[in-house]
C-alpha positions as CSV (number, residue, x, y, z in Angstrom):
1,M,-12.0,-10.5,3.0
2,R,-13.6,-13.8,4.0
3,D,-12.8,-15.5,0.7
4,N,-9.4,-14.1,0.3
5,W,-7.9,-13.6,3.7
6,L,-9.9,-15.4,6.4
7,S,-11.0,-18.7,4.7
8,N,-9.8,-22.0,5.8
9,R,-8.4,-21.1,9.1
10,I,-8.6,-22.6,12.5
11,F,-8.4,-20.1,15.3
12,A,-7.1,-21.1,18.6
13,A,-8.7,-18.3,20.7
14,H,-10.8,-15.2,20.3
15,D,-7.7,-13.0,20.2
16,D,-6.5,-14.8,17.1
17,I,-9.9,-14.1,15.4
18,V,-9.4,-10.4,16.3
19,D,-5.9,-10.1,15.1
20,H,-6.6,-12.0,11.8
21,C,-9.7,-9.8,11.2
22,C,-7.6,-6.6,11.9
23,H,-4.8,-7.9,9.6
24,A,-7.3,-8.6,6.8
25,W,-9.0,-5.2,7.3
26,N,-5.6,-3.3,7.1
27,R,-4.7,-5.2,4.0
28,L,-8.0,-4.2,2.4
29,I,-7.8,-0.5,3.3
30,A,-4.2,-0.5,1.8
31,E,-5.7,-1.6,-1.6
32,P,-8.3,1.0,-2.3
33,W,-8.7,-0.1,-6.0
34,R,-10.3,-3.4,-4.7
35,I,-13.1,-1.3,-3.1
36,M,-13.2,0.8,-6.3
37,S,-13.6,-2.1,-8.5
38,I,-16.6,-3.4,-6.5
39,G,-18.3,0.0,-6.9
40,L,-17.8,-0.1,-10.7
41,R,-19.7,-3.4,-11.2
42,D,-23.2,-3.2,-12.9
43,W,-25.0,-4.8,-10.1
44,A,-23.7,-2.1,-7.5
45,H,-25.7,0.5,-9.3
46,G,-29.0,-1.1,-9.0
47,F,-29.7,0.2,-5.5
């Protein structure tokens, strides 16, 4: 999320940060294949 949706931003207030984070989170959960692709990487199975 940080690299894709929250990078290179200037926030005017705390509420702006919260709003942007909530928006980024909602975008992430709307794209379950992103989370699945992370879990399918080789390094994810080393734990």
